[in-house]
Structure formats: C-alpha cells, structure tokens
N, C-alpha and C positions, 0 to 999 in steps of 0.2 A: 901229513896224513889227511886224506879226505874224510869229511864228516857226512856219512850217508846212513840211512836207515831203511829197512824194508817194512812197509805197513800194509795191513789188510784190515778192513772194516768189518765187523761182525755182521753176518747176514749177507755178505758178498764173497764170491770166489776170487775177485781180482786181487792181486799184489802190486804194490807201487814201490819203486825206488825213489826216494827223496834225497837229492844231493844238495846239502845246505850250502856248500861252497860255491856251486854253480847256480843255485836258485832254480832248480829244475825238478820236475816229477815225471817219471816215465813208468809205463807198464813193465812188469817183470814176468817171464814165463820161465819158471824153474824146470830143470829137467828132472825126471822121476828118479833117477838114481843118485842125485846130488844131496847134500846136507840140507839145502833148502827145500828140495822135493820132499825129504823126509819129514821136515817141519810142517809142510803143507799137509802131508798125510795126518800128522798129529792134530793139526787144526781142524781138519775135515772131520775128525773123530771126536771133536768138542774141546780140545785142549787149547788154553790161552798161553802163548809163548812170549815172554818178555825178557830181553837181555841187553843190558846197557842203557836202559831207558828209565828215567826217574820221574818223568811227568808225561801223562798223554790223557787228553780229554776229547771225546767226540762232541761236537757242537752242531746245532742245526744251521748256523750260518756264520760267515766271517764277522758280520755286524754284531752278533751277539758276543763274540769273543772280544771285540773292540770296546763294547760297552761293559765288560767284565761279568757277563752272565754265562754261567756254565750249566749245561743240562744235566 
C-alpha cells in the first residue's frame, strides 16, 4: 500500500499530495463533490482535519528541522 498524505498549510488554499514511497510532492485540485472537496469546505470554514497522522510540525526552514529547532 502506498504511503501518501494530503497536506495544507494554515493561511494557504493550496493542497499537496505527498507520496513518501515515490519521494514526490504534487499539487491537488479536489473536485467539489468529492469527500476531499467536502473536507476543503470544512477547512475553509476554520476546521482542522487530522486523520492517520500522529506528528506534524510546521517549520520556518529545513535547516531548522535538521538542527532540531521547532517553531
């Protein structure tokens, strides 16, 4: 089974599909009637949606992560 996750950063409308097996990140455009589209509507209304993720931290740069600094 592929290891993928859809991410969206707070303050941005973009969604990204991260494929850990392939090592790729690509933009996602969900259709409005899909389950992902419904999740986007909830997100736009201020909801935070987390499923199957047990650790996520936004950082200011990759170098801060490498040095162990989390914002």
